[in-house]
N, C-alpha and C positions, 0 to 999 in steps of 0.2 A: 887292628883297630880300624881299618878301612871299612870292614863290614858293618861295625857299630854305627860308623858315621853314615853310611849309606842307609842303613835302617832308620835312624834318627831323622835325616832328611826326608825320607818317604813319609814318616808319620806326620811331618809338618806339611810336605808339599800335597800329599793326596787329598786332604780336607779342603785346602785352598783351590785346587784344581777342580773339586766337586762343586765349590761355592759359586754364586753368580751375584753380581752387584749391579746397581745402577742408580741413576738420579734424575729427578724432575723438578721443575720449578712449578710452585703454586702460588695463587694469590690469596692473601688473607687480610683480615683487619686487626689493628692493634688498638689498644685503649691507653691513653694518657690522661689521667684526671677525668675530665668531662668531655673530652675531645676522641674521636674515632678517625683514624686515617688508614689509608691501604698500605700493604706492604708485600714484598716478594720473599717467600720462605723457600726453604730447600727440603725436599723429601727424598730420603735415599732408602734403599731396600737391598737387603741381602737375602739371598736364597740358600738355604743349607740343608743337607740331608736330615729328615726328622720324622715328625708325626703330624704334620699339618697344623702346627701351633703358629699362632700370630702375635708377635710381640711389637710394642712401640715404646721408643724412647724419645722424649721430646727435651728440648732446650729453648725456652724454658718449659716448665710444665704446663699441659693444658687439660682441657675438661676430659672426664671418661668417655664422652660421646664420641671423641676423636678415635679413641681406641676401638670402640664398636664400628665405626666407620672403616677402619683398616680391616677388620675381621670379614665385614660385609663385601668390602672390595675385592678381598682375596676369594671368597667364595664366587662372587660374579666373574671374576676374571678367569678362574678355573673352569666354571662350567659353561660360559659363554664361548670359550675357546675349545671346550671338550678335552682338556689337558688333566691328566692323572696328577693329582697334588697330594695324595695321601702320604707320600714319602718326603715331603718337603716341609720346612719351617720357614716362616716369612719374619724377618726382622726390620721393621720400619724405624726410621729415625727422621724427626722434623727438627730442623734448626731454624730458628726464626728470631726477630728482635724481642726484647722484652714487652709483655703487655698483649701477646697475641690472642685473640679471642679463639677459643677452642669450638668446636662443633662439627658437624658432618660435612662442611663445605669442601675438604680436601678429599673426599670419598671418591669423585670422579678421577681426579689426578692420580690417587692410589691405584685405582682399577688399571688405568692406562700403564703406569708403571709396572705393576704386576705383570700384565699381559705381554708388555714389551720384553721382560726378562723370561717368562716362559716361552716366548718365541724367539729369543736371541735377536731382538731387533735394536736398533739404534735410535735413541730419541734426539731430537733436535734440541739444542741448549738455548735457542732464541724464542721458544714458545712457552707459554704459561697458561694455565687454566684454573678456574674455579667452577664449582658445581658439586652439589650432592650425587650419589649413586643409588639408584632405586632398582627394584625388581624389573627384570626385562632389560637391563642395562641402560636404562633411562638416565640422562642427566638432569637432575633437578634443580630448581632455582635456589638462588642464595642471595643474601642481602649484600648492600655496601659495594655493588658492582661498579659504580662509576668511581668511587675511591680507588678500587683495586686496580682498574685501568690506568689511573692517573700515576699509581706507584709503578706499574708495569713499564710505562712510558719513560719514568725516570731511572729505570734500572736496566736499560739495554735491551729490553724484551721487544721484539718485532712483531709477534702474533699473539693475540690473547683470545682463549676459547671461553665462552660463556654460554649458559644454557639457553636455549632457543626460547623466545618469547619474553625474556626479562627486560625491563626498562630502567633507566636511571631517574633519579628524582633530584629536581633543581628547584630551590625557594628563591623568591625576590620580592623585593617591596615594590608596591605601586602606589604612587602618590603619597609616599612616606607614612601610609596608613595600613593598607591591606597586604597580608602576606599571601602570595599567590605560589602555588605548588604545580608543577608541570613534568610530564614524563620527558625523558631524554631519549633521543635515538642513540644507542650505545655505539652503534656501528659507525654512524657519522661522527660521534664524539672522539672515537679513537682515531678517526682519519684526521681530525683537527690536530691531534696530538702526534701524528705521524707514525702510527702503528696501526696494523690491520687487526680488526676485531671479527671473530668468526663465531657464528651461533651453532651450536651442535646440539642434537637431540639425543644422541646415544653415545655410549663409550666407543662403540665401533667407529663412529665418525670422528671422534677425539683422537683415537688411536691412529687412524689414516692421517689426520693433520700433523701428529708427532713424528711418524715413522715411515709414512707412504704406504705401509700394509694395510690391505683391505679384507677385512674380516669376511671369509666366505659366507654367502647367504644360504639358507637351507633351499635346496632344490625342490620344485613342485610347489603344491599348494595345499592348504589344509582341507581335509575332507572329514565330514562328520562320520564317527564310528558308527557302523550299522546296528551294533548291539546297543550302543548309547540311544540311538535315535528310536529304536523299537520300545526300549525300556522307558524313555522319556515320554514318548506317545502313551504308553501304559499308565504312567503316572499322571499326565494331564488328563487323560480319559477318566481315570477314577476320581479324580478331585473334581472335574467338570460334572460328571454324572452325579455327584453329591448336590451340586446346585440344583439340578433338576428334581432331586429327590425331596429336598426340603420345601414342602408346601407351607409357606409362610405369609401371612397377610401383612403387608407393610404399610403403615399409615404415615409415616413421615416422609414427606415429599422430597426432602434433600436424601434421604437414604434410599428412597426408590430410585432417584436419578443416578445415584452413584452406582447402585446395583446394575442398573440398566447399561451404564457405561462399561463397567467392568465386564458384563456379560458379552458386550459387543467386542471389547477388546480381546477377550479370550477366544472367541470364535475366529476373529480375523487373524490372529497369531497362530490359531491351531490349523487354519486353512493354508497358511503360508509356511507350516511345518516348523514354526518356532515354539516347540513344545513346552520349553522351559518357561517361556514368557506367559504362554497360555495356562500352565499349571499355577503360576505365581497369580495370575488375575483370578482364577476360579477360587484359589486359596482365601484371597481377600473377599470375595463374594460370599463364600461360606461362612466367613467369621460375621459379616454383616448380618447374613440370615439367621444364624445361630443366636446372635445377640438379640436381635428382634424377637425370637422365639422366647428366650429366657425372660427377657422384660416382660412380655406379655403374661408369664406365669406369676410374676411377682412373688418370687420365692421368699419363704421366711428363713431366718438364720439357720433354724434346724434343718430344714430342707436343703439349704446350701451346704451344710456340713456333711449330710449324707452323700450328696453328689460328689463333693470333693474328695471324701474317703474312698469312694469307688473309682474315681478318676485316679487317684494317686496309687491304688493298688495296681491299676492297669499300667501306668507309667513305670512303676517299680518292676513288674513281671517282664515288660517289654524291654526295659533297660537291662535286665539280667540276661535275657536272650542275646541281646545286641554285644553285650560285654564278653559272652562266651564264643563268639566268633573269632576264627584265626584270620589274622590280618597279615597278608603276604604281598600284597600289590599296592601301588599308589592309589588305584581306583577303590579299593578297598578301604584304605586309609581315609580317603575324601569321602566315602560314604558313611564310614563311621563318624566322621566330623559334623556331616549334615544331620545325621539322625540324632546324635546325642545333643547337637545344638537345640533341636527342636524340643527334645524332651527337657533340657535344661530351661528353656524359655517357657514351657508349660508350668514347670515346678515354681519358677520364680513368680510368675504372675499369679498363680495360686497362693503363694506365701504372701505376697503384697496385698491380696484381697482380703485377708483376715484384718489389716490394719484400716479397712474402711468400713464405715457404718451405712454407706449408701447402697441400697438394694440394687440399683442400676449398675453401680460400679462392680459389685460382687457378680453380677449375672454376666456382664462383659468379659470379666476376667475368666469365668468358668467356660464360657463360650470360647474364648480365644484358646485355652488351654486344651480343650477337646479337640478342636480343629487341628492345633499343633501336633497332638498325638497322632491324629489320622494322616496328617502330612508326613510325619516321621515313618509311619508304616508304609507309605508308598514308596519313600525314598530308599527303605530297605530292600527294595528289588534289585538295587544296583550292587549288592554283595556278591562275592565270587568273581571279581573282575578276571579277565583272561590276559591282561598285560603282563609285561616283564615282572618278575618276582624281586622284591626288595627285602633288605634286612630291616624290619619295622619292629625292632624290639624294643623293650622298656628303657633301655639305656639309651638309644638314639633318639626315641621319642622325648625323653626328658632333656636330652642335649639340645634338640630342635626347638622345644618349649622355652628353654633359657635363653637360647640365642634370639629367637623371635621377640620374647619380651624385651630383652635389651635392645634391640632395633626399634621396637614400638616406643619405649621410654625416650631413646635419642630423638626419634622424629617428633614426638609430642612436646618434648622440652624445647626443640628448636621453633615449633610452630609458636609456642608461648612467647618467645622473644619477638614476635611480630604481632600477636593478638593479645590485647590486655585481659580479655576474658577467657577463662580456662574452658578447654573443651570437655565439657562435663561427661557426655557419652563416651567420648574416647578415653577419658580418665577412668571412668567406671568400667570399661572394657578391659583396660590394663590390669586394674586391681582385681577384677574377676579372674584374669589369667593367671595372676600371682595366687590367688585362693585355689584354683583348679590345680595348679603345680603343687601345692602343699597337700591337695587331696590325691595326688599322683593320677590326676585325669590329664595325662600329657597330651593326647590327641586333641582334646577339646581345648586345652590351653594353647596349643598351636594354632588352633583355628580362631579363637578369640583375639589372640596377640596379632595375628596376620591382618584381622579386619581392622583392628586399632591402627596398626602402622599404615595400611591403606587409607583410613580416613585422614590421618595427618598428611599423607603424601598428596592426597587429593586437594586439601586446603593449600598447602604449599604450592601445587601446581596452578593455582587460581591466582596467587597473589601477584599483583601487578598486570594481570592480564585483562584487556579491554573487553567489553561485552561483544563487540563485532569479532574478536579473535578466539572466542570460545569454541566456535565450530571448527576451527582450525586445528585447535589444541586437542578437541575430542577425536577428530579424525587421524591426527597423527599418533594418538594413543591407542585407538582402534587398530592402526596398522602395526603398531608394536606388538600389540598382544596376538594379533594374527601370527605374526612371525614366531611369538613364544609358544603358541599353542602348536604350530608346526614342528618346531624343535622337539617339543615334548612328544608329540606322536611318532616322530622319527626314532625317538629312543624306545619305542614299544609301550608308551604310556598315553592313555587318554586322560586329559586335563578335565575330570568331570565337572569340578566346581568352576576352574577358569573358563571352559567353553560355555557353562550355563550362564555365567555372569556376563561373558561377551555378547552373547546372544540377547540377553535383557537389556543390555546398555544399547545395542543396535535398534531394538524395538522403541526405546525411551528418547533416542537423541532428537526427535523432531518435537516431542511434547514436553519433555522435562530433562534439559540438558544437565542440570546440576546433579540430579541422580544419575544420569547416564555416566558422567564423569566419574562419580563415586564407585558405580559398578565396574567401569573399566579398570580402576585402580585396584578393586577387589580381584578382578581377573588376573591382573599382572601378578598379584601376590600368590595365588593359587596355581598359577601355570608352571611354576618351577620349584614344588616342594621337594622334587627329588635331590635338591643340592644338600639336603640334610640326610640323606639316606644312600645306602650303598646297594649296588645290585647284587644279587646272590651269587651270581656268575663270577663276579670280581672279588669275591671274599678269598682271603688267604686261608686255605685249609691246612690244619696241622698235619706234618708228615707222620704216618704210623710207623711203628717200628719195623725193621727188617723190609724196607722198602726201597726202591731205587732212588738216587738222588734226582732232584727236578732237572730238567734239561734247559729249562730257560735261564738267562743270565739276568741278575738284578738291573733295573734301569739305573739306579743311583747307588752309591756306597751307603750301607745301612750301619746305625751305631754299633751293631754286633761285629761287622767287619773290622771297625776301629778297634775295638777290644781285642779280637784276635790278632790284629796286626801289631797292637801294642805288645802283647804277650809274647809274639814271635819275635819282636825286635829285642825285648828283655832277654828272652832264651839266647837268642844269637849273641848278644853283647856278653852275657855271663859265660857262655860256652867259649867264646874268643878269648875273654879275659883269662879264663882258667887255661887255656891253651898256652896264652903268653907267659902266665906264671910258671908253668910247668916247664916250658922251654927256657925261661930264665933260671930257673932252679938247677936244671941240668946243666946248663952252660956256666953256672956260677957267676951270673951277672948281678952286679950290685943294684939294689933296688932303688938307690938314690939316683942312679944315672938317667932316669926317664921322667922326673916329676913335671918338667916344663912341658914336655910333649903331651904328657897324659892331660894336664890342664887344659892345653889348647884344644885338645879332643872334646873335652867336656863342654867348653865353651861353645864350639860348633853345634 
């Protein structure tokens, strides 16, 4: 019986030894009637051997967006630390007061907690934080920070981490008539309450505050891939040559000025080797020139329909050739996204043009669609990327599409809690991503959902930011993008879209800061697409028959091991029981002599 007991104990102890658990304090808002107040909640995490699933249990129940934040937090922690998580399950538990307001504000703390467990780090229990987690590991802004700091001060917390750049809001009456609203310096506010408030930009900074561990920065500096630079130069050259080829007489002075400015910007950026920006300026110039040309024709509806049918045939043929390509690298995936996006835009604007009775609107739509097709053809030059190969199959593309839509929905819903007016363009992009998923256009779905999420992040990042602080915000984000690009490059991936948008944001930061911030967030979203895919070299290859067993030991115990261990325990127990019964029979021992002892053994 001793062996049975040992086997049973092993079956209990081994899973417990393989599991890891941890706890972190986070700051939240609770609602009671019409009043909202801050509170301190507890977030727990258990890591168990599994299949990279993420679970969330909450007391009380919270919104679905909280579950989405936990999943994204897990992805960011694993990728930012470069830890293999495919063989782990993540079990999060939130315990809070009734009335907790759900949302993504626990994402930053969840990322820190997951990272601490993955690195076996000890978390300080006198620190709490609030903030969303965004692409690139950025800690994003949240609401109710003043109330959360007050709750922390009343709960024994000594240090509070908040997103950099957020401010508190205080209202007061002046002369018993006017209600004044002013920003509060939250660092100074915390000092008044006897606690330290620390602003953090990234989860790495927050992790260091909690544990003292400093996440290693990538060595070296980002360098532009030679093939990208040469190809992008070709793209810019092709698009800019079209400007020279279009001999159009412009009569409208406003259009003439716009064309002159865009042409100048295109040449300046081309000369400075910012080829994506140059290509973008030339594309916009081509659209204006083509529109002027078609307006001058004053096309009838019959002529318009003939041109549309011909253009649609070209779009259909080019899309078929694009879909036939084999996608094996992240560069190929990004190229597919860019090409398909332009085809989709051309088709959509042609479709919308049929609802217009205005000759000028139809001409403008046809001109834009034609130039979008030409743009798609030039971007196709980036196919056959030479970077590391990934598993970019339909199953993973579908999973990435679903995950990114969920993230985009979460961010969009969060923005609408601050802005009464819905973000119509962002909502349209999310709905379009759903439609593309239904059509099994998963790569394009991932692209559209990524842009929608970035748009919401850009708006959230600007909430509460003063005009004079926008430049600082933009430079901080550009620095984070630069690091994200370097990390991708060191993995053997050239972030084609991420770098292109990064370059464009840099070219716009002096003339159009709002658009520059939007493209920075686009760059962040597209710089870590690899989080959804697995390198082919890391795939688990099935062992063929009559081959030698693998020499590598598994990193953690797998479910199959537990099944084998359980079966072995049962067999050992049955064998030993049979042995005892046989021995008892041969010695003529009464069976009733041992019941109490046998029962004690079962209880153990």
